[in-house]
C-alpha positions as CSV (number, residue, x, y, z in Angstrom):
1,T,-20.0,-12.7,-65.7
2,K,-16.6,-11.9,-64.2
3,L,-15.7,-9.1,-61.5
4,E,-12.0,-7.6,-61.9
5,I,-11.3,-7.0,-58.4
6,A,-8.9,-4.5,-57.1
7,G,-9.2,-5.9,-53.5
8,A,-10.8,-8.2,-51.0
9,Y,-9.4,-9.8,-47.6
10,E,-6.4,-7.7,-46.2
11,C,-5.9,-7.2,-42.7
12,R,-5.0,-3.3,-42.3
13,G,-6.8,0.0,-41.5
14,R,-9.4,2.2,-43.2
15,N,-7.5,3.2,-46.7
16,R,-4.0,1.6,-45.5
17,V,-3.7,4.3,-43.0
18,V,-1.7,3.0,-40.1
19,G,-3.3,3.6,-36.6
20,A,-6.9,3.9,-38.5
21,K,-9.6,2.4,-37.4
22,M,-9.7,-1.4,-38.9
23,S,-11.7,-1.8,-42.4
24,E,-14.2,-3.9,-43.2
25,H,-11.6,-5.8,-45.7
26,A,-9.7,-6.7,-42.3
27,T,-12.6,-8.8,-41.5
28,G,-13.7,-10.1,-45.5
29,N,-16.3,-8.1,-45.1
30,A,-15.6,-5.7,-48.1
31,L,-14.9,-6.0,-52.2
32,D,-13.2,-3.5,-54.5
33,I,-14.2,-4.0,-57.9
34,R,-12.0,-2.7,-60.7
35,A,-14.6,-3.8,-63.8
36,F,-17.3,-6.1,-64.8
37,V,-16.9,-8.3,-67.7
38,T,-20.0,-10.0,-69.3
39,S,-20.5,-12.9,-71.1
40,T,-19.7,-11.1,-74.5
41,A,-16.0,-9.9,-73.1
42,R,-17.8,-6.4,-73.1
43,R,-16.3,-4.5,-70.3
44,F,-17.4,-2.0,-68.2
45,E,-14.3,-0.7,-66.2
46,I,-15.2,2.0,-63.4
47,T,-12.8,4.6,-64.5
48,R,-14.7,4.8,-67.8
49,Q,-17.8,5.7,-66.4
50,S,-19.1,8.0,-68.9
51,A,-18.6,5.5,-71.8
52,D,-21.9,3.3,-70.6
53,I,-23.5,5.6,-68.6
54,A,-26.7,3.7,-68.2
55,F,-24.9,0.6,-67.0
56,F,-23.4,2.6,-64.3
57,Q,-26.5,4.4,-62.9
58,G,-28.3,1.3,-62.6
59,L,-25.5,-0.7,-61.0
60,K,-25.4,2.5,-58.0
61,S,-29.1,2.0,-57.7
62,S,-28.9,-1.5,-57.0
63,A,-25.8,-1.4,-55.2
64,C,-27.0,1.4,-52.6
65,L,-29.8,-1.1,-51.9
66,Q,-28.1,-4.3,-51.6
67,F,-24.6,-2.9,-49.4
68,R,-24.0,-0.8,-46.6
69,T,-21.0,0.9,-47.7
70,I,-20.6,2.2,-51.2
71,L,-18.2,4.6,-52.2
72,G,-16.4,5.0,-55.7
73,P,-15.5,7.9,-58.2
74,G,-16.2,11.2,-56.1
75,S,-16.5,9.9,-53.1
76,D,-12.9,10.6,-51.9
77,G,-8.8,10.2,-53.4
78,Y,-8.9,6.6,-52.2
79,H,-12.0,5.5,-54.7
80,Q,-11.8,7.1,-57.8
81,D,-10.6,4.0,-59.7
82,H,-12.4,1.5,-58.0
83,L,-15.8,0.6,-56.5
84,H,-15.3,-0.5,-53.0
85,L,-19.0,-2.5,-51.2
86,D,-19.3,-3.9,-48.0
87,L,-22.0,-4.9,-45.3
88,Q,-21.0,-3.1,-42.3
89,Q,-23.8,-2.8,-39.7
90,R,-24.4,0.6,-38.9
91,G,-27.1,1.6,-35.6
92,N,-29.4,2.8,-37.3
93,G,-29.6,0.6,-40.3
94,S,-28.8,3.3,-42.9
95,H,-26.6,2.5,-46.2
96,F,-23.8,5.1,-46.9
97,C,-23.8,5.7,-50.9
98,Q,-21.0,7.8,-51.8
99,W,-20.4,7.2,-55.8
100,V,-20.4,10.1,-58.6
101,V,-21.5,8.7,-61.8
102,E,-21.0,11.1,-65.2
């Protein structure tokens, strides 16, 4: 019922690198999620995936179908504590899903 947001709209380059290509956050086309909270106040934190592996495996499967870019733990050093989702269009219509759930 609730998302704990780590980042949303912010006019900046990718990974906050000065001079880098503009981030999807700069167009309002991306969202960073730190945790999910249920109606019973159960919290699913991106940094604690192993505690709820089935939840996160299902979430990854769904996210990788719905969003164009998915970056999470295991993708790179910038996304170890949150899940980045965006709708960046690619010429071939592909999805870029890099998130290690373990």
